[in-house]
C-alpha positions in Angstrom: 18.6 -7.1 22.9 18.5 -3.7 20.3 21.4 -2.3 19.6 22.2 0.9 21.2 22.6 4.6 20.0 26.3 4.5 22.0 27.6 1.4 20.0 26.3 2.6 16.6 27.8 5.9 17.1 31.3 4.7 18.0 31.7 1.8 15.2 33.4 2.3 11.9 31.9 -0.8 10.4 28.7 1.2 11.1 29.2 4.1 9.2 30.2 2.4 6.6 27.2 0.7 6.3 25.6 4.1 6.6 27.4 4.7 3.6 26.0 1.5 1.9 22.2 2.8 2.9 23.2 6.4 1.4 24.0 4.8 -1.9 20.5 2.6 -1.4 18.5 5.7 -0.8 20.1 7.1 -3.9 19.0 4.2 -5.9 15.4 4.5 -4.4 15.4 7.8 -5.9 15.9 7.3 -8.8 12.9 4.7 -9.0 10.5 7.1 -8.7 12.2 10.9 -7.6 8.6 12.8 -7.7 7.6 10.5 -4.3 11.3 10.2 -3.1 11.2 14.2 -2.9 8.0 14.0 -0.7 11.1 12.1 1.8 13.7 14.2 0.5 13.8 17.3 3.5 13.0 17.0 7.2 10.3 18.5 7.8 8.0 16.7 5.0 9.7 13.4 5.9 8.0 13.8 9.3 5.0 14.6 7.9 4.8 11.8 5.8 5.8 9.7 8.7 3.4 10.9 10.5 0.5 10.7 7.9 1.2 7.2 7.8 1.1 6.6 11.3 -2.2 7.5 11.7 -4.1 5.8 8.8 -2.2 2.7 10.3 -3.6 3.5 13.4 -6.7 3.7 12.3 -9.4 1.9 14.7 -12.8 0.2 12.8 -14.7 0.9 16.2 -13.6 4.3 16.2 -15.1 6.8 13.1 -12.7 9.4 14.3 -9.6 7.8 14.7 -7.5 7.3 11.0 -6.1 9.6 8.5 -8.2 13.0 7.7 -6.9 15.8 6.5 -7.8 18.2 9.7 -6.7 15.3 11.7 -3.1 14.9 10.4 -2.9 18.7 10.2 -3.9 19.4 13.6 -0.6 16.1 14.6 1.8 18.4 12.6 0.8 21.6 14.4 1.0 20.5 17.8 3.8 18.5 17.4 5.8 21.8 16.1 6.2 19.8 13.0 5.0 22.8 10.3 2.8 25.6 9.9 -0.6 24.6 8.9 -0.8 26.0 5.5 2.3 23.6 5.3 0.6 20.9 6.4 -2.7 21.5 4.1 -0.3 21.8 1.3 1.4 18.3 2.1 -1.9 16.9 1.7 -3.2 18.5 -1.5 0.0 17.9 -2.7 0.0 14.0 -2.4 -3.1 13.6 -3.2 -2.3 15.2 -6.7 0.2 13.2 -6.9 -1.8 10.4 -6.3 0.3 9.5 -3.2 -2.6 9.6 -1.3 -6.5 9.1 -1.9 -9.8 9.9 -0.4 -11.2 6.6 1.0 -14.5 6.4 -1.6 -16.2 3.4 0.8 -17.5 5.3 4.3 -19.8 5.2 6.6 -20.1 8.5 7.4 -20.2 10.9 4.3 -19.6 13.7 5.9 -16.2 12.6 6.5 -13.6 12.2 4.0 -10.2 9.7 5.4 -7.8 9.8 3.5 -6.0 6.7 2.2 -1.7 6.0 1.4 -1.8 4.6 -2.4 0.2 1.4 -3.1 3.4 3.7 -4.8 3.4 4.9 -1.3 3.2 2.3 0.5 6.2 0.5 -1.2 8.4 3.6 -0.6 8.4 3.0 3.4 8.3 -0.7 2.8 11.6 -0.3 1.4 12.5 2.5 3.0 11.9 0.3 6.3 13.8 -2.9 4.9 16.6 -1.5 3.9 17.0 0.1 8.0 16.3 -3.6 9.3 18.9 -4.9 6.3 21.4 -3.0 7.6 21.3 -3.6 11.5 21.2 -7.2 10.2 24.7 -6.9 8.9 26.3 -5.2 11.6 24.5 -8.6 14.5 23.3 -11.5 12.3 20.3 -11.0 12.6 16.9 -11.4 10.4 14.4 -8.6 11.1 14.3 -8.0 7.6 13.9 -11.3 6.7 11.0 -11.5 9.5 8.9 -8.1 8.4 9.1 -9.9 4.7 7.3 -13.0 6.1 5.3 -11.2 8.6 3.9 -7.8 6.4 1.0 -7.2 8.7 3.5 -6.0 11.4 4.5 -3.1 9.5 1.2 -1.5 10.0 2.2 -1.6 13.9 5.6 -1.3 13.1 6.1 2.0 11.1 3.6 4.0 13.4 5.6 3.1 16.8 9.0 4.2 14.6 7.1 7.3 13.4 6.3 9.1 16.6 9.5 7.7 18.1 10.8 10.2 15.3 8.3 12.9 15.6 9.7 12.7 19.8 13.5 12.8 19.4 15.0 15.6 19.4 18.5 13.8 18.2 16.8 13.6 15.2 14.5 16.3 14.2 17.9 18.7 15.0 21.3 17.0 14.1 23.4 19.5 13.8 24.0 23.2 11.9 25.0 21.8 8.6 22.7 18.6 9.2 19.6 21.3 9.4 21.0 23.3 6.4 21.1 20.7 3.9 18.0 18.8 5.5 14.9 22.3 5.8 15.5 22.4 2.2 13.2 20.7 -0.2 15.5 17.7 -2.0 18.5 18.8 0.2 18.4 15.2 2.5 19.2 13.3 -0.8 22.0 16.0 -2.1 23.3 15.2 1.5 23.2 11.5 0.7 24.6 11.6 -2.6 28.0 13.5 -0.9 28.2 10.7 1.5 27.5 8.3 -1.1 30.7 9.3 -2.6 32.8 8.1 0.0 35.4 5.4 -0.8 37.5 5.4 1.5 36.7 6.3 5.5 39.2 7.6 8.0 37.8 8.6 11.4 40.3 10.1 12.9 40.8 12.5 9.0 40.3 16.2 9.4 37.9 15.8 6.2 37.4 13.2 4.0 37.8 14.2 -0.3 34.9 12.7 -2.4 35.9 13.9 -5.9 34.5 16.2 -8.3 30.6 17.4 -7.4 28.6 18.8 -10.2 26.1 21.3 -9.2 24.6 21.3 -12.3 24.2 17.5 -11.9 23.0 17.6 -8.5 20.2 20.2 -9.7 19.0 18.1 -12.3 18.4 15.0 -10.8 17.1 16.1 -7.3 14.9 18.7 -8.8 16.7 21.4 -6.4 16.9 25.3 -7.9 21.0 26.0 -8.4 20.0 28.9 -6.4 19.3 27.3 -3.7 22.0 24.6 -4.2 24.6 26.8 -4.2 23.4 29.0 -1.1 23.8 25.7 0.7 26.7 24.8 -0.3 27.9 28.0 0.5 26.9 28.9 3.8 27.8 25.0 4.4 31.4 26.4 3.7 31.2 29.3 5.6 30.7 26.9 8.8 33.8 24.8 7.7 31.9 22.1 6.8 32.6 21.5 3.4 35.3 23.1 0.8 37.3 22.5 -2.5 40.5 22.2 -3.0 40.5 24.4 -6.0 38.4 27.3 -6.1 35.3 27.4 -5.0 32.9 25.1 -7.2 36.0 23.9 -8.5 38.7 20.4 -8.1 37.4 18.0 -5.2 35.2 18.6 -3.0 36.2 17.7 0.7 33.4 17.6 4.1 34.8 17.8 7.3 34.9 15.4 10.1 32.5 17.4 11.9 30.2 16.9 8.8 30.6 13.7 8.9 30.2 13.3 12.6 26.9 15.3 12.6 25.2 12.3 9.6 26.6 9.5 12.0 25.4 10.7 15.0 21.9 11.0 13.1 22.2 7.5 11.7 22.9 6.5 14.4 20.1 8.2 16.6 17.7 6.8 14.1 18.8 3.5 13.3 19.0 2.8 17.0 15.3 3.8 17.1 14.2 1.9 14.6 15.4 -1.5 16.3 14.1 -0.2 20.0 10.3 -0.4 18.1 11.3 -3.9 16.2 12.4 -4.9 19.5 9.0 -4.1 21.2 7.2 -5.7 18.5 9.6 -8.8 18.1 7.1 -10.7 19.6 4.4 -10.0 17.1 7.1 -11.9 14.1 6.7 -15.4 13.0 9.0 -17.1 16.2 10.6 -19.2 13.9 12.4 -16.6 12.3 12.6 -13.7 14.8 16.1 -14.2 16.5 16.5 -14.8 20.0 18.0 -11.9 21.7 20.7 -14.2 23.2 21.5 -15.6 20.1 22.4 -12.2 18.6 26.1 -11.6 19.1 26.8 -7.6 18.4 29.9 -7.6 16.3 29.8 -4.0 15.2 33.4 -3.0 15.1 34.0 -6.3 12.5 31.1 -5.2 10.7 31.5 -5.6 6.6 28.5 -4.9 5.2 
């Protein structure tokens, strides 16, 4: 039985696990900053997931299916993720940086289908495994191991997750401060970095202090301009979502309870969505490794990731 959004959103154990997840995402970013930057804003992340879904859903019997530039652009526009020009630019960028390529062996020479490169697929695989590992830590499941032992299921699970993400308004628009960060290129990974610095968490506290934060360091590590970063921090400060114990930009930085709740609720929605997609496809996993629903005892409040 999949874990509910309500259970995750009310579990301090889950939020502690999410902080661990954020640290993992920072480490994953460091492995390939250029590729990870594709996933570091909400819009580009949704577009990348959508493109992979179209690729995985290719029907060999239907030449019109699969990932084509025009088909991808239409999907993005129809689902109000981005403009036609923005979607087209992402395709060009993915090909230019060798995260996607045109398929050379194609029956119709007039069509130019695309496919992700090994680097792109590996990144999304690690992203998904990170989520499944956190879910396993919460209820003692074996999702990550099941996927490891039945890797072909990834091609079914990824599209199910991607379409659910695109169709979920609470994932796409979790709150004003979250949106402020995630609709700027690399803003999402900056936000993950801020939350990854939380050492001790009290869900009832009005704010949580994360220590000194260097804007120059964030700008350099995450390929975001200091001007954009300053604008984000300034606006978040106006919202009352973050601030400094001393003058602006100096001293320890704090995050408000409201900002924490936006991040927490977003993660709860996303993790629950992933778990529901996994649950629907659980029958396609190896029966020897897939955990039976009646054996998975939920112990969220005491989870210690």
